[in-house]
N, CA, C and O atoms as a CHARMM CRD file, in Angstrom:
* protein
*
  168
    1    1 UNK  N     30.76900 -51.79700-117.81700 PROA 1      0.00000
    2    1 UNK  CA    30.90500 -53.30700-117.79200 PROA 1      0.00000
    3    1 UNK  C     31.99700 -53.87700-118.59800 PROA 1      0.00000
    4    1 UNK  O     32.16400 -53.45200-119.74100 PROA 1      0.00000
    5    2 UNK  N     32.71500 -54.74600-118.14600 PROA 2      0.00000
    6    2 UNK  CA    33.83400 -55.42000-118.79000 PROA 2      0.00000
    7    2 UNK  C     33.23900 -56.30600-119.88400 PROA 2      0.00000
    8    2 UNK  O     32.12400 -56.82500-119.82700 PROA 2      0.00000
    9    3 UNK  N     34.10700 -56.41500-120.87600 PROA 3      0.00000
   10    3 UNK  CA    33.76600 -57.42200-121.99400 PROA 3      0.00000
   11    3 UNK  C     33.76400 -58.83300-121.39000 PROA 3      0.00000
   12    3 UNK  O     34.58500 -59.21300-120.55500 PROA 3      0.00000
   13    4 UNK  N     32.72500 -59.60200-121.91000 PROA 4      0.00000
   14    4 UNK  CA    32.64300 -60.90300-121.37300 PROA 4      0.00000
   15    4 UNK  C     31.89600 -61.08100-120.03500 PROA 4      0.00000
   16    4 UNK  O     31.72800 -62.18100-119.51000 PROA 4      0.00000
   17    5 UNK  N     31.48000 -59.95700-119.54600 PROA 5      0.00000
   18    5 UNK  CA    30.67900 -60.01100-118.23800 PROA 5      0.00000
   19    5 UNK  C     29.19400 -59.75300-118.57400 PROA 5      0.00000
   20    5 UNK  O     28.77300 -58.75800-119.16300 PROA 5      0.00000
   21    6 UNK  N     28.48700 -60.75100-118.13300 PROA 6      0.00000
   22    6 UNK  CA    26.96300 -60.65500-118.45300 PROA 6      0.00000
   23    6 UNK  C     26.18700 -59.89900-117.32200 PROA 6      0.00000
   24    6 UNK  O     26.47500 -60.04400-116.13400 PROA 6      0.00000
   25    7 UNK  N     25.25500 -59.14200-117.73800 PROA 7      0.00000
   26    7 UNK  CA    24.34800 -58.54700-116.77000 PROA 7      0.00000
   27    7 UNK  C     23.54400 -59.56400-115.93300 PROA 7      0.00000
   28    7 UNK  O     23.36000 -60.70700-116.35100 PROA 7      0.00000
   29    8 UNK  N     23.10300 -59.16700-114.83300 PROA 8      0.00000
   30    8 UNK  CA    22.27900 -60.17300-114.10900 PROA 8      0.00000
   31    8 UNK  C     21.08900 -60.55900-114.85900 PROA 8      0.00000
   32    8 UNK  O     20.66400 -61.71400-114.82400 PROA 8      0.00000
   33    9 UNK  N     20.51500 -59.58900-115.56400 PROA 9      0.00000
   34    9 UNK  CA    19.27500 -59.94800-116.36900 PROA 9      0.00000
   35    9 UNK  C     19.62100 -60.96800-117.39700 PROA 9      0.00000
   36    9 UNK  O     18.89200 -61.95100-117.53700 PROA 9      0.00000
   37   10 UNK  N     20.66700 -60.80100-118.11200 PROA 10     0.00000
   38   10 UNK  CA    21.00100 -61.80800-119.14000 PROA 10     0.00000
   39   10 UNK  C     21.29600 -63.14600-118.56300 PROA 10     0.00000
   40   10 UNK  O     20.99600 -64.15100-119.20700 PROA 10     0.00000
   41   11 UNK  N     21.91000 -63.24100-117.29800 PROA 11     0.00000
   42   11 UNK  CA    22.14400 -64.49500-116.64800 PROA 11     0.00000
   43   11 UNK  C     20.93600 -65.13000-116.29300 PROA 11     0.00000
   44   11 UNK  O     20.80200 -66.33500-116.50900 PROA 11     0.00000
   45   12 UNK  N     19.95100 -64.39000-115.72000 PROA 12     0.00000
   46   12 UNK  CA    18.63100 -65.01100-115.31900 PROA 12     0.00000
   47   12 UNK  C     17.86500 -65.44300-116.54000 PROA 12     0.00000
   48   12 UNK  O     17.18300 -66.46700-116.51100 PROA 12     0.00000
   49   13 UNK  N     17.96100 -64.66800-117.63700 PROA 13     0.00000
   50   13 UNK  CA    17.18900 -65.09700-118.81900 PROA 13     0.00000
   51   13 UNK  C     17.78600 -66.38500-119.31800 PROA 13     0.00000
   52   13 UNK  O     17.05300 -67.30900-119.66800 PROA 13     0.00000
   53   14 UNK  N     19.07800 -66.46900-119.36100 PROA 14     0.00000
   54   14 UNK  CA    19.73500 -67.68400-119.85100 PROA 14     0.00000
   55   14 UNK  C     19.46600 -68.86700-119.05100 PROA 14     0.00000
   56   14 UNK  O     19.31000 -69.97600-119.56200 PROA 14     0.00000
   57   15 UNK  N     19.40300 -68.61900-117.66300 PROA 15     0.00000
   58   15 UNK  CA    19.18800 -69.70800-116.76600 PROA 15     0.00000
   59   15 UNK  C     17.71000 -70.25600-116.98500 PROA 15     0.00000
   60   15 UNK  O     17.50000 -71.46900-116.97800 PROA 15     0.00000
   61   16 UNK  N     16.73500 -69.36800-117.17200 PROA 16     0.00000
   62   16 UNK  CA    15.34900 -69.70700-117.45400 PROA 16     0.00000
   63   16 UNK  C     15.32800 -70.56400-118.64300 PROA 16     0.00000
   64   16 UNK  O     14.69300 -71.61700-118.59500 PROA 16     0.00000
   65   17 UNK  N     15.99900 -70.19900-119.77900 PROA 17     0.00000
   66   17 UNK  CA    15.95300 -70.90500-120.95000 PROA 17     0.00000
   67   17 UNK  C     16.48400 -72.33500-120.81700 PROA 17     0.00000
   68   17 UNK  O     15.97000 -73.31600-121.35400 PROA 17     0.00000
   69   18 UNK  N     17.59100 -72.34100-120.02500 PROA 18     0.00000
   70   18 UNK  CA    18.21800 -73.73300-119.70700 PROA 18     0.00000
   71   18 UNK  C     17.27300 -74.62700-118.98000 PROA 18     0.00000
   72   18 UNK  O     17.11600 -75.81300-119.27100 PROA 18     0.00000
   73   19 UNK  N     16.62800 -73.98200-117.98500 PROA 19     0.00000
   74   19 UNK  CA    15.66700 -74.73300-117.15000 PROA 19     0.00000
   75   19 UNK  C     14.58600 -75.29100-117.93000 PROA 19     0.00000
   76   19 UNK  O     14.18000 -76.43800-117.74500 PROA 19     0.00000
   77   20 UNK  N     14.04600 -74.40300-118.91500 PROA 20     0.00000
   78   20 UNK  CA    12.91300 -74.91200-119.81500 PROA 20     0.00000
   79   20 UNK  C     13.40300 -76.06000-120.67200 PROA 20     0.00000
   80   20 UNK  O     12.71600 -77.06500-120.85600 PROA 20     0.00000
   81   21 UNK  N     14.58700 -75.88800-121.18200 PROA 21     0.00000
   82   21 UNK  CA    15.07600 -77.07200-121.94700 PROA 21     0.00000
   83   21 UNK  C     15.23500 -78.29600-121.19500 PROA 21     0.00000
   84   21 UNK  O     14.90100 -79.38300-121.66700 PROA 21     0.00000
   85   22 UNK  N     15.77700 -78.14700-119.93700 PROA 22     0.00000
   86   22 UNK  CA    15.85400 -79.27800-119.12700 PROA 22     0.00000
   87   22 UNK  C     14.51700 -79.94500-118.87900 PROA 22     0.00000
   88   22 UNK  O     14.39300 -81.16700-118.95600 PROA 22     0.00000
   89   23 UNK  N     13.51600 -79.12800-118.58000 PROA 23     0.00000
   90   23 UNK  CA    12.12700 -79.56600-118.16600 PROA 23     0.00000
   91   23 UNK  C     11.62400 -80.31400-119.46300 PROA 23     0.00000
   92   23 UNK  O     11.04900 -81.39300-119.32600 PROA 23     0.00000
   93   24 UNK  N     11.80900 -79.81200-120.62900 PROA 24     0.00000
   94   24 UNK  CA    11.26000 -80.56200-121.87200 PROA 24     0.00000
   95   24 UNK  C     11.98300 -81.89600-121.94400 PROA 24     0.00000
   96   24 UNK  O     11.38800 -82.93700-122.22200 PROA 24     0.00000
   97   25 UNK  N     13.25300 -81.83700-121.69000 PROA 25     0.00000
   98   25 UNK  CA    14.06000 -83.15800-121.75900 PROA 25     0.00000
   99   25 UNK  C     13.58600 -84.16000-120.84800 PROA 25     0.00000
  100   25 UNK  O     13.45800 -85.33100-121.20500 PROA 25     0.00000
  101   26 UNK  N     13.30100 -83.73600-119.61600 PROA 26     0.00000
  102   26 UNK  CA    12.78800 -84.61400-118.53400 PROA 26     0.00000
  103   26 UNK  C     11.35700 -85.18800-118.92300 PROA 26     0.00000
  104   26 UNK  O     11.03500 -86.35700-118.71400 PROA 26     0.00000
  105   27 UNK  N     10.56700 -84.27400-119.48800 PROA 27     0.00000
  106   27 UNK  CA     9.20500 -84.74800-119.87500 PROA 27     0.00000
  107   27 UNK  C      9.25100 -85.66900-120.84500 PROA 27     0.00000
  108   27 UNK  O      8.48600 -86.63300-120.81900 PROA 27     0.00000
  109   28 UNK  N     10.18800 -85.48100-121.86300 PROA 28     0.00000
  110   28 UNK  CA    10.32600 -86.50600-122.93900 PROA 28     0.00000
  111   28 UNK  C     10.71400 -87.86200-122.44700 PROA 28     0.00000
  112   28 UNK  O     10.20300 -88.86600-122.94200 PROA 28     0.00000
  113   29 UNK  N     11.63900 -87.92700-121.44600 PROA 29     0.00000
  114   29 UNK  CA    12.07700 -89.05000-120.81600 PROA 29     0.00000
  115   29 UNK  C     10.97200 -89.81100-120.05700 PROA 29     0.00000
  116   29 UNK  O     10.82400 -91.03100-120.13400 PROA 29     0.00000
  117   30 UNK  N     10.15700 -88.92600-119.26800 PROA 30     0.00000
  118   30 UNK  CA     9.04600 -89.54200-118.59600 PROA 30     0.00000
  119   30 UNK  C      8.01400 -90.13800-119.48000 PROA 30     0.00000
  120   30 UNK  O      7.38100 -91.13800-119.14200 PROA 30     0.00000
  121   31 UNK  N      7.82400 -89.47100-120.71600 PROA 31     0.00000
  122   31 UNK  CA     6.77300 -90.02000-121.67500 PROA 31     0.00000
  123   31 UNK  C      7.36300 -91.37500-122.17000 PROA 31     0.00000
  124   31 UNK  O      6.61300 -92.34700-122.25900 PROA 31     0.00000
  125   32 UNK  N      8.58500 -91.46400-122.47300 PROA 32     0.00000
  126   32 UNK  CA     9.29200 -92.72000-122.96800 PROA 32     0.00000
  127   32 UNK  C      9.08500 -93.77200-121.90700 PROA 32     0.00000
  128   32 UNK  O      8.66000 -94.88900-122.20200 PROA 32     0.00000
  129   33 UNK  N      9.37800 -93.42400-120.69300 PROA 33     0.00000
  130   33 UNK  CA     9.24300 -94.49600-119.58800 PROA 33     0.00000
  131   33 UNK  C      7.81400 -95.00400-119.51200 PROA 33     0.00000
  132   33 UNK  O      7.56600 -96.20700-119.44000 PROA 33     0.00000
  133   34 UNK  N      6.86300 -94.04300-119.52800 PROA 34     0.00000
  134   34 UNK  CA     5.41500 -94.39400-119.46400 PROA 34     0.00000
  135   34 UNK  C      5.09700 -95.25900-120.62500 PROA 34     0.00000
  136   34 UNK  O      4.38700 -96.24800-120.44000 PROA 34     0.00000
  137   35 UNK  N      5.56200 -94.97600-121.81900 PROA 35     0.00000
  138   35 UNK  CA     5.18400 -95.78500-123.08800 PROA 35     0.00000
  139   35 UNK  C      5.75700 -97.20400-122.90400 PROA 35     0.00000
  140   35 UNK  O      5.10700 -98.19400-123.24000 PROA 35     0.00000
  141   36 UNK  N      6.96600 -97.27800-122.37200 PROA 36     0.00000
  142   36 UNK  CA     7.61100 -98.55700-122.26100 PROA 36     0.00000
  143   36 UNK  C      6.88800 -99.42000-121.16800 PROA 36     0.00000
  144   36 UNK  O      6.73000-100.63500-121.27900 PROA 36     0.00000
  145   37 UNK  N      6.47800 -98.69200-120.13300 PROA 37     0.00000
  146   37 UNK  CA     5.76400 -99.42700-119.07700 PROA 37     0.00000
  147   37 UNK  C      4.39200-100.01400-119.51400 PROA 37     0.00000
  148   37 UNK  O      3.98400-101.12000-119.16100 PROA 37     0.00000
  149   38 UNK  N      3.71800 -99.13600-120.33300 PROA 38     0.00000
  150   38 UNK  CA     2.52500 -99.59300-120.87600 PROA 38     0.00000
  151   38 UNK  C      2.63800-100.85300-121.83200 PROA 38     0.00000
  152   38 UNK  O      1.80600-101.76000-121.82600 PROA 38     0.00000
  153   39 UNK  N      3.77300-100.81300-122.66800 PROA 39     0.00000
  154   39 UNK  CA     3.94800-101.94600-123.45000 PROA 39     0.00000
  155   39 UNK  C      4.27300-103.27600-122.68000 PROA 39     0.00000
  156   39 UNK  O      3.92300-104.38700-123.08000 PROA 39     0.00000
  157   40 UNK  N      4.93600-103.05300-121.60300 PROA 40     0.00000
  158   40 UNK  CA     5.27900-104.21100-120.82000 PROA 40     0.00000
  159   40 UNK  C      4.01100-104.81400-120.05400 PROA 40     0.00000
  160   40 UNK  O      3.87500-106.01100-119.79800 PROA 40     0.00000
  161   41 UNK  N      3.20700-103.91600-119.76500 PROA 41     0.00000
  162   41 UNK  CA     2.00100-104.40300-118.93700 PROA 41     0.00000
  163   41 UNK  C      0.84300-104.94700-119.73500 PROA 41     0.00000
  164   41 UNK  O     -0.13900-105.43600-119.17600 PROA 41     0.00000
  165   42 UNK  N      0.96600-104.86000-121.08100 PROA 42     0.00000
  166   42 UNK  CA    -0.12900-105.38300-121.88600 PROA 42     0.00000
  167   42 UNK  C     -0.05000-106.87400-121.96500 PROA 42     0.00000
  168   42 UNK  O     -0.89300-107.50300-122.60500 PROA 42     0.00000
């Protein structure tokens, strides 16, 4: 394997980690939107 070339396993693992981070980020945004909506509807 050439230097700088990732194995398929490493790519998949990295991709999953990025997806999890994105999911957490999206969840945080959704929570903020819900909180703002609740404040406005009171």
